[in-house]
C-alpha positions in Angstrom: 0.0 0.0 0.0 1.6 3.2 -1.2 -1.2 5.6 -0.2 -2.9 5.4 3.2 -1.8 4.5 6.7 -3.0 1.2 8.2 -5.5 1.3 10.9 -3.9 1.1 14.4 -5.4 -1.2 16.9 -5.9 0.2 20.4 -5.0 -1.7 23.5 -8.6 -1.9 24.7 -9.4 -4.1 21.7 -6.7 -6.5 22.8 -8.1 -6.7 26.3 -11.6 -7.3 25.0 -10.3 -10.0 22.7 -8.5 -11.7 25.6 -11.8 -11.7 27.6 -13.6 -13.5 24.8 -10.9 -16.1 24.4 -10.9 -17.1 28.1 -14.4 -16.4 29.3 -17.0 -16.5 26.5 -18.8 -19.3 24.6 -17.1 -18.0 21.5 -13.7 -18.9 22.8 -13.3 -22.1 20.9 -14.2 -20.4 17.6 -11.7 -17.6 18.1 -9.0 -20.0 19.4 -9.0 -21.7 16.0 -8.0 -18.3 14.4 -4.5 -18.3 16.1 -1.8 -20.8 17.0 -2.9 -22.0 20.4 0.5 -22.4 21.9 2.5 -19.5 20.4 2.9 -15.8 21.1 4.9 -13.3 19.0 6.8 -10.8 21.2 9.3 -8.0 20.8 11.7 -7.4 23.6 12.6 -3.9 24.7 16.1 -2.6 24.0 16.8 -2.6 27.8 15.4 -6.1 28.4 17.7 -8.2 30.6 16.0 -11.4 29.3 16.7 -10.4 25.7 20.4 -9.9 26.5 20.5 -13.3 28.1 18.8 -15.0 25.2 21.2 -13.3 22.7 24.2 -14.8 24.6 23.1 -18.4 24.3 24.0 -19.2 20.7 23.7 -18.2 17.1 20.4 -19.7 15.9 19.3 -21.0 12.5 15.8 -20.9 11.3 14.9 -24.4 12.6 16.7 -24.0 15.9 14.9 -23.8 19.2 16.1 -22.9 22.7 14.9 -25.7 24.9 14.5 -25.2 28.6 17.3 -27.7 29.4 19.7 -25.7 27.4 19.1 -22.6 29.6 19.7 -24.3 33.0 23.0 -22.5 33.4 21.2 -19.1 33.2 18.9 -18.7 36.3 16.9 -15.9 34.8 16.1 -18.0 31.7 15.3 -21.1 33.7 13.0 -19.1 35.9 11.2 -17.6 32.8 10.7 -21.0 31.2 9.5 -22.6 34.5 7.1 -19.8 35.5 5.3 -19.7 32.3 5.6 -23.3 31.2 7.5 -22.4 28.0 8.6 -25.2 25.7 10.8 -23.1 23.4 11.8 -19.6 22.3 13.3 -18.8 18.9 14.1 -15.5 17.1 12.1 -14.4 14.1 15.5 -13.7 12.5 18.6 -15.5 13.8 21.3 -13.1 14.8 24.8 -13.0 13.5 26.2 -9.9 15.3 25.3 -7.3 17.9 24.5 -4.6 15.3 20.9 -3.5 15.3 18.8 -4.4 12.2 16.2 -2.4 10.5 13.1 -1.9 12.7 15.1 -3.9 15.4 13.6 -7.2 14.1 16.4 -9.0 15.9 14.4 -8.4 19.1 11.3 -10.2 17.7 10.9 -13.7 19.1 8.3 -16.6 19.0 7.5 -18.1 22.4 5.9 -21.6 22.4 4.0 -22.7 25.5 3.3 -26.3 26.7 -0.4 -25.8 26.0 -3.0 -23.1 25.3 -4.0 -22.8 29.0 -0.5 -21.8 29.9 -0.4 -19.3 27.0 -3.7 -17.7 28.2 -2.4 -17.4 31.8 0.8 -15.9 30.7 -0.6 -13.4 28.2 -1.8 -10.6 30.5 1.4 -10.9 32.7 3.7 -10.6 29.6 1.7 -7.7 28.3 2.2 -5.8 31.6 5.9 -6.7 31.7 8.5 -4.1 31.1 10.5 -6.7 29.1 8.4 -6.3 25.9 7.4 -3.7 23.4 4.5 -5.8 22.4 3.0 -9.3 22.9 0.5 -10.7 20.4 -1.2 -13.8 19.2 0.2 -15.7 16.3 -2.9 -15.2 14.1 -3.9 -17.3 11.2 -3.6 -15.9 7.7 -5.5 -17.2 4.7 -4.7 -17.8 1.1 -6.9 -15.9 -1.4 -8.5 -17.3 -4.5 -10.9 -20.1 -5.2 -10.5 -22.8 -7.8 -13.3 -22.9 -10.4 -12.7 -26.1 -12.4 -10.1 -28.6 -13.6 -9.5 -29.0 -17.4 -7.2 -31.2 -19.5 -3.7 -29.9 -20.4 -3.9 -27.4 -23.3 -0.7 -25.6 -24.3 -2.6 -23.0 -26.3 -1.7 -19.5 -25.2 -5.2 -18.3 -26.3 -6.5 -19.5 -23.0 -4.6 -16.8 -21.1 -7.0 -13.9 -21.7 -5.3 -11.9 -18.9 -2.2 -11.8 -21.1 -3.9 -11.3 -24.5 -7.6 -10.6 -24.4 -9.1 -11.3 -27.8 -12.7 -11.6 -26.4 -12.4 -15.1 -25.0 -15.4 -16.4 -23.2 -15.3 -16.2 -19.4 -17.8 -16.8 -16.6 -19.8 -13.7 -17.6 -19.6 -14.2 -21.4 -17.3 -12.9 -24.1 -14.5 -10.5 -23.0 -13.4 -7.1 -24.2 -10.5 -7.3 -26.6 -7.4 -5.5 -25.3 -8.5 -5.7 -21.6 -5.3 -7.4 -20.6 -1.8 -6.5 -19.3 -0.3 -6.1 -22.8 2.4 -8.7 -22.2 3.2 -9.9 -25.7 4.8 -6.6 -26.7 6.7 -6.6 -23.5 8.2 -10.0 -24.2 9.8 -8.4 -27.3 11.8 -6.3 -24.8 12.6 -8.9 -22.3 11.4 -12.3 -21.0 13.2 -11.9 -17.7 16.6 -12.4 -16.1 18.1 -15.3 -14.1 19.7 -12.7 -11.9 16.4 -11.8 -10.3 15.0 -14.0 -7.5 11.2 -13.9 -6.8 10.0 -15.4 -3.6 6.5 -16.8 -3.6 5.1 -16.9 -0.1 2.2 -19.3 -0.4 1.1 -22.9 -0.1 4.2 -24.2 -2.0 4.7 -25.5 -5.5 5.4 -28.7 -7.4 9.2 -28.6 -7.1 10.0 -30.8 -10.0 7.5 -29.5 -12.5 9.0 -29.1 -16.0 7.6 -25.6 -16.3 10.1 -24.4 -13.7 13.0 -26.7 -14.6 16.4 -25.3 -13.6 14.9 -22.2 -12.0 13.8 -23.3 -8.5 16.2 -22.4 -5.7 16.1 -23.5 -2.1 13.1 -22.3 -0.1 11.4 -23.6 3.1 8.2 -25.2 4.4 7.3 -23.4 7.6 4.0 -25.2 7.8 5.8 -28.6 8.2 9.2 -27.2 9.3 11.3 -28.8 6.6 13.1 -27.8 3.4 10.5 -29.3 1.0 8.0 -26.6 0.2 5.8 -28.9 -1.9 2.2 -27.7 -2.6 -0.5 -29.8 -0.9 -3.4 -27.4 -1.6 -3.1 -25.9 -5.1 -3.2 -22.2 -4.4 0.6 -21.7 -4.6 1.0 -23.7 -7.8 -1.6 -21.6 -9.6 0.1 -18.4 -8.4 3.6 -19.6 -9.3 2.5 -20.6 -12.8 0.9 -17.3 -13.6 4.1 -15.5 -12.5 6.9 -17.7 -13.6 5.9 -20.7 -15.9 8.5 -20.9 -18.7 7.1 -19.5 -21.9 7.6 -20.5 -25.5 8.3 -24.1 -24.7 5.2 -25.7 -26.2 4.0 -26.9 -22.8 0.9 -25.8 -20.8 1.0 -22.1 -20.2 3.4 -19.1 -20.2 4.1 -17.1 -17.1 4.9 -13.4 -17.0 8.6 -13.9 -16.3 10.2 -16.9 -18.1 13.7 -16.7 -16.6 13.7 -15.4 -13.0 14.8 -17.7 -10.2 11.9 -19.0 -8.0 12.2 -19.2 -4.3 9.1 -21.2 -2.9 8.4 -20.4 0.7 5.5 -22.3 2.2 3.5 -20.2 4.7 0.1 -21.8 4.0 -0.8 -25.4 4.9 -3.0 -27.9 3.1 -6.0 -26.0 4.2 -4.7 -22.7 2.7 -4.1 -21.1 6.1 -1.0 -20.3 8.1 0.4 -18.5 11.1 1.8 -15.0 11.4 5.1 -16.4 12.7 5.5 -18.4 9.4 4.8 -15.1 7.6 7.5 -13.3 9.6 10.1 -16.1 9.0 9.1 -16.3 5.4 9.7 -12.6 4.7 13.0 -12.5 6.6 14.3 -15.7 4.9 13.3 -14.5 1.4 15.0 -11.1 2.0 18.2 -12.6 3.5 18.6 -15.0 0.6 18.4 -12.3 -2.1 14.8 -12.2 -3.2 14.1 -8.8 -4.9 10.3 -9.5 -5.3 8.0 -11.1 -2.7 4.6 -12.2 -4.0 2.1 -12.5 -1.1 -1.3 -13.7 -2.4 -2.4 -13.9 1.2 -4.2 -11.7 3.6 -6.1 -11.1 6.8 -8.1 -8.5 8.7 -7.3 -6.5 11.8 -6.2 -8.9 14.5 -4.9 -11.4 11.9 -2.1 -9.0 10.9 -1.4 -6.2 13.3 0.5 -2.9 13.1 3.6 -4.6 14.6 3.9 -6.8 11.6 4.7 -3.7 9.6 8.3 -4.2 10.9 8.8 -7.3 8.8 7.7 -5.3 5.8 10.0 -2.4 6.6 12.9 -4.8 7.0 12.3 -6.1 3.5 11.9 -2.6 2.0 15.1 -1.4 3.7 16.9 -4.3 2.2 15.8 -3.4 -1.4 13.0 -6.0 -1.7 9.5 -5.2 -3.0 6.4 -6.9 -1.6 3.2 -7.3 -3.7 0.0 -8.4 -2.0 -3.6 -9.1 -2.9 -6.6 -7.0 -1.8 -8.7 -10.2 -0.9 -12.1 -11.3 -2.2 -15.0 -10.2 0.0 -16.4 -7.4 -2.2 -16.0 -4.8 0.5 -13.5 -2.2 1.7 -12.6 -3.8 5.0 -8.9 -3.2 5.5 -6.8 -6.3 4.7 -3.1 -6.9 5.5 -0.4 -7.1 4.3 -1.9 -5.2 1.4 -2.7 -2.2 3.6 0.8 -1.8 5.1 2.9 1.2 3.9 5.2 0.4 1.0 3.4 -2.8 0.0 2.0 -2.7 -3.5 -1.6 -3.9 -3.3 -3.5 -5.4 -6.2 -7.2 -5.8 -7.1 -8.8 -8.0 -9.7 -10.5 -7.5 -13.1 -12.8 -9.7 -15.1 -12.5 -10.3 -18.9 -14.5 -7.1 -19.6 -11.8 -5.1 -17.9 -14.0 -4.2 -14.9 -13.6 -4.9 -11.2 -14.5 -8.5 -10.7 -17.7 -8.7 -8.6 -18.7 -11.4 -8.5 -15.9 -13.8 -9.4 -16.9 -17.0 -11.1 -17.4 -18.6 -7.7 -18.9 -15.5 -6.0 -17.4 -12.9 -3.7 -15.7 -9.9 -5.4 -12.5 -8.0 -5.6 -12.0 -5.9 -2.5 -11.5 -2.1 -2.7 -10.5 0.6 -0.3 -8.0 3.4 0.5 -5.0 1.0 0.2 -5.5 -0.3 -3.3 -2.7 0.6 -5.8 -3.3 -1.2 -9.1 -5.6 -3.8 -10.8 -4.9 -6.8 -13.1 -6.9 -9.7 -14.5 -8.0 -12.1 -11.8 -11.2 -13.8 -12.8 -11.2 -17.3 -14.4 -7.4 -17.3 -14.8 -5.7 -20.5 -16.1 -2.8 -21.9 -14.2 -1.0 -25.2 -13.4 -2.6 -28.0 -11.4 -0.6 -28.9 -8.3 -1.3 -32.6 -8.3 -0.4 -32.9 -12.0 1.5 -29.9 -13.3 1.2 -31.2 -16.8 -2.5 -30.2 -16.5 -4.2 -26.9 -15.9 -6.9 -25.5 -13.8 -8.8 -22.2 -13.5 -8.8 -20.1 -10.4 -10.4 -16.7 -9.6 -9.4 -14.1 -7.1 -7.1 -11.1 -6.4 -4.5 -13.8 -5.7 -4.4 -14.4 -9.5 -4.0 -10.7 -10.3 -1.1 -10.2 -7.8 1.5 -12.5 -9.6 0.9 -10.5 -12.8 2.1 -7.4 -11.1 4.9 -9.2 -9.3 6.0 -10.8 -12.6 6.1 -7.4 -14.3 8.2 -5.9 -11.5 10.7 -8.8 -11.8 10.9 -8.1 -15.6 11.6 -4.4 -14.8 14.3 -5.4 -12.3 15.8 -7.8 -14.9 16.3 -4.9 -17.2 17.6 -2.6 -14.5 18.4 -4.1 -11.0 19.1 -0.6 -9.6 15.4 0.3 -9.7 14.0 0.9 -6.2 10.4 0.7 -5.0 9.5 4.4 -5.6 10.8 4.4 -9.2 9.0 1.1 -10.0 5.8 2.4 -8.4 5.9 5.6 -10.3 6.5 3.8 -13.6 3.6 1.4 -13.0 1.4 4.4 -12.1 2.4 6.5 -15.1 1.7 3.7 -17.5 -1.5 2.3 -16.0 -4.8 2.5 -17.9 -7.2 4.7 -16.0 -11.0 5.0 -16.3 -11.5 1.5 -17.6 -14.5 0.7 -15.4 -17.9 2.2 -14.7 -18.0 5.9 -14.1 -19.6 5.3 -10.7 -16.4 3.5 -9.6 -13.5 4.4 -11.9 -13.1 8.2 -11.6 -10.1 10.1 -13.1 -6.8 9.5 -11.3 -6.6 7.3 -8.3 -9.8 5.8 -6.9 -10.6 3.2 -4.2 -11.9 0.7 -6.7 -9.2 0.6 -9.4 -6.3 2.4 -7.7 -4.2 4.0 -10.5 -5.7 1.5 -13.0 -4.8 -1.6 -15.0 -1.1 -2.3 -15.4 0.5 -2.3 -18.9 3.6 -4.4 -19.2 4.8 -3.1 -22.5 4.5 0.6 -21.5 6.1 0.0 -18.1 9.1 -1.8 -19.7 9.5 0.7 -22.6 9.0 3.7 -20.2 12.7 4.7 -20.4 13.9 3.3 -23.7 15.1 6.4 -25.6 17.6 4.4 -27.7 17.1 1.3 -29.8 20.1 -0.9 -29.2 20.3 -3.5 -32.0 23.6 -5.3 -31.2 26.2 -5.7 -28.5 29.3 -8.0 -28.7 32.8 -8.5 -27.4 36.1 -9.8 -28.8 39.6 -10.3 -27.6 42.4 -8.1 -29.0 45.8 -9.2 -27.6 45.1 -8.9 -23.8 42.3 -6.4 -24.2 38.6 -6.8 -24.6 37.0 -4.8 -27.5 33.2 -4.0 -27.1 31.1 -3.1 -30.1 27.5 -2.0 -30.2 25.1 -0.5 -32.6 22.0 1.7 -32.3 19.3 2.0 -35.0 17.8 5.2 -33.7 18.5 7.6 -30.8 16.4 10.1 -28.9 18.1 12.4 -26.4 21.0 10.0 -26.0 23.5 11.4 -23.6 25.8 8.4 -23.8 26.8 5.0 -22.5 28.5 3.9 -19.3 30.4 0.6 -19.7 30.3 -1.8 -16.8 32.5 -4.9 -16.2 31.9 -7.7 -13.8 34.7 -10.2 -13.1 33.8 -13.7 -12.0 32.3 -13.8 -8.5 32.6 -10.0 -8.1 30.5 -6.8 -8.3 29.8 -4.6 -11.4 32.4 -1.9 -11.8 32.2 1.2 -14.0 35.1 1.1 -16.5 34.4 3.7 -19.1 32.0 6.2 -20.9 31.2 6.8 -24.5 29.3 9.9 -25.6 26.0 9.4 -27.5 24.8 11.1 -30.7 21.8 12.8 -29.1 19.0 12.5 -31.7 19.6 10.3 -34.8 17.3 8.5 -37.2 20.2 6.5 -38.8 22.3 3.6 -37.3 25.4 4.5 -35.3 28.3 2.2 -34.4 30.2 2.4 -31.1 33.3 0.7 -29.7 35.3 0.7 -26.5 38.5 -1.1 -25.6 38.9 -2.4 -22.0 42.6 -2.7 -21.5 43.9 -5.8 -19.9 41.0 -6.4 -17.5 41.7 -8.0 -14.1 39.7 -10.3 -11.8 39.8 -13.7 -13.4 39.3 -15.1 -16.8 35.6 -14.8 -17.3 34.1 -11.3 -17.6 30.6 -10.0 -18.1 29.9 -6.6 -19.7 26.8 -4.4 -19.9 25.9 -0.9 -21.1 24.0 1.7 -19.2 22.4 4.0 -21.8 21.7 7.4 -20.2 19.2 9.9 -21.6 19.7 13.7 -21.4 17.2 14.0 -18.6 18.9 11.4 -16.5 16.7 8.4 -17.2 18.6 5.2 -18.1 18.4 1.6 -19.1 20.8 -1.3 -18.9 21.5 -3.6 -21.9 21.6 -7.3 -21.8 24.8 -8.9 -20.4 27.4 -10.4 -22.6 30.2 -12.7 -21.4 33.7 -13.4 -22.6 36.6 -15.6 -21.5 40.3 -14.6 -21.4 42.8 -17.3 -20.4 46.5 -16.3 -20.3 48.9 -18.6 -22.0 51.7 -18.3 -19.4 52.3 -17.6 -15.7 53.6 -14.0 -15.1 54.3 -11.6 -12.2 54.4 -8.0 -13.3 56.4 -5.1 -11.9 54.4 -3.3 -9.2 53.0 0.1 -10.0 53.6 2.8 -9.0 57.3 2.1 -8.2 58.7 3.7 -6.1 55.5 4.0 -4.1 54.2 5.7 -1.0 52.5 4.1 0.9 50.6 1.6 -1.4 51.2 -0.1 -4.7 49.5 -2.6 -7.0 50.9 -6.0 -7.9 49.5 -7.8 -11.0 49.9 -11.5 -11.8 48.4 -14.0 -14.3 47.6 -17.7 -14.2 47.1 -20.0 -17.3 45.5 -22.6 -15.0 43.9 -23.0 -11.6 46.7 -22.8 -9.0 47.4 -22.4 -5.3 48.9 -18.9 -5.1 51.1 -17.6 -2.3 52.2 -14.0 -2.7 54.7 -12.9 0.0 56.6 -9.7 0.8 60.1 -9.7 2.4 62.5 -7.0 3.5 66.0 -6.7 1.9 67.4 -9.0 4.7 64.9 -11.8 3.8 62.5 -11.3 6.8 58.9 -11.9 5.9 56.8 -8.7 6.4 53.5 -9.6 4.8 51.5 -12.5 3.2 49.3 -10.9 0.6 47.6 -14.0 -0.7 47.4 -17.7 0.2 44.5 -19.4 -1.7 43.4 -21.2 -4.8 42.7 -19.0 -7.8 41.0 -19.7 -11.1 42.9 -19.0 -14.4 43.0 -15.3 -15.3 44.7 -11.9 -14.6 44.6 -10.5 -11.0 45.7 -7.5 -9.1 46.3 -7.0 -5.4 47.1 -3.9 -3.4 49.9 -3.8 -0.9 49.8 -1.0 1.7 53.2 -0.4 3.4 52.1 2.4 5.7 53.5 0.6 8.7 56.9 -0.2 7.1 60.1 2.0 6.9 61.6 3.3 3.7 63.7 0.8 1.7 63.8 -1.9 -0.9 61.5 -4.9 -0.6 61.1 -8.2 -2.3 57.8 -9.7 -3.4 57.6 -13.4 -4.4 54.9 -15.5 -6.0 54.6 -19.3 -5.8 51.9 -20.7 -8.1 52.3 -24.5 -8.5 55.8 -25.0 -9.9 56.0 -21.4 -11.0 58.1 -19.1 -8.8 59.0 -15.5 -9.6 60.6 -12.7 -7.5 60.8 -8.9 -8.1 62.0 -5.8 -6.2 60.0 -2.7 -5.2 61.0 0.5 -3.5 59.1 2.3 -0.7 59.9 6.1 -0.5 57.9 8.1 2.1 
């Protein structure tokens, strides 16, 4: 939600809820809405208990602190014993004493021996000075209802949300063009393997051919194992819409054909899950490099609470983007996580391009002050979880959400430097407004359609001032020569050239001025002299417009393997106080690079590790050494070489 603030629950509501749970006839019904033995707490910064817990060990996601392990710390033993606690574990395992964003390192999950002990402990813990908050581990729900199962059909024509030609839906023939305009977008990009999308849902069929080679390690928080297999179907449908491999003559095409997929199971076989799974899922996804988190899940006040905003802020501060569904009750009751600040919330359209109400199964797309965009979500074809070679139709804002998440992953694949605000503005500026009835879809933002229906082609071509038709690399002696060609140019300021050695970061290595405006082809070239950092290098261009907008080209890769071992003379020489030493390897070698004084005493070991073939450079800082002549020596397999260098301060 990029527009309105979430509703803040007051403490009186929590007290009222506690009374119902323990004293009314409705207790059993409400108990089923949260995990009966778990509380989510956040310790205060000054908490003695928190400091004691932090000192026990470094925890992994599956670790627990059992009471027996804490016997040597009286305060922890007393805490476990008084409240009949079975385990405590952090929402995010800690690795240092440095505070994290929103202090999520102080959020813990406390498990009690039974529900009675939890209920007895709750009011005491809430009144304790040890905690900023204490809350139930509320259930969350998956969103979207399956309509029917159909035999496998690889025909793309079934995906009206991607290309609406008037296909028949639950309400009759559709409106041609009422789709996300993805076919033109695929001419620009079909995604990048460098972008990881985490799908926090009911899991997925891990070995489905539609995702072959693209699934990376996730986790099943519902069953506490590392096999996030779908046992419900919701997550499979969502994953297929977002990421099924396209153009392979098999079932369907997803929005992004190449992104890496991180399945994180936070919903069980009944399509429900606990807030603690949601917390752990977000933190795990962010910590393992997910740029986009698709959350086709939701709950009302009490299910998600204002405190859960901290997990969202942790993700945003780490550069991740969360996209969530509006839910399907055909009302404007606030739903979370869609309503949290900095979460992009998505409503659903039918095949006429109007807000889906009702869906094929009933209900309707929610609306309200926290909606951002809309996308097709009624009668959407996806994969079947029990047999991913077959397809099934689902309806709900859950189905619209992965279309937006997939588009964002395509945008990041073109330019990984994009942040949430830039992406949001581009989606907003290219969305189709006033597509629904005038009673709902008013000019600009409105609570039924947000900013409007996303357009993949316009969003991806938003900042494409230059048409780049070719980009290649060749080896000239020890140098890399880059060549590229533009067919037309509009306001082209120029090109920054970036190099990425193996297992390293992108580095700016040059700039070539553009031709401004041109209707005829232009040829460009750049020579990267004797690049260092290994033998495999990637290059890409950053084309910059005169107004500062920019776009990255696709990456190209080239391999340079030296023919002989070599140790170069350091430069500068003489030096003060640091110098660079370059060496090259024709084969993988154990490399030891050592510095001695003129009497043969060892003063520094600059390197002692295995290195791949290639050209490397290492810096030697002699700020702590006196003036004089020094010897540096390399040993790489059977190759040994020695050279002199002079330090003059």
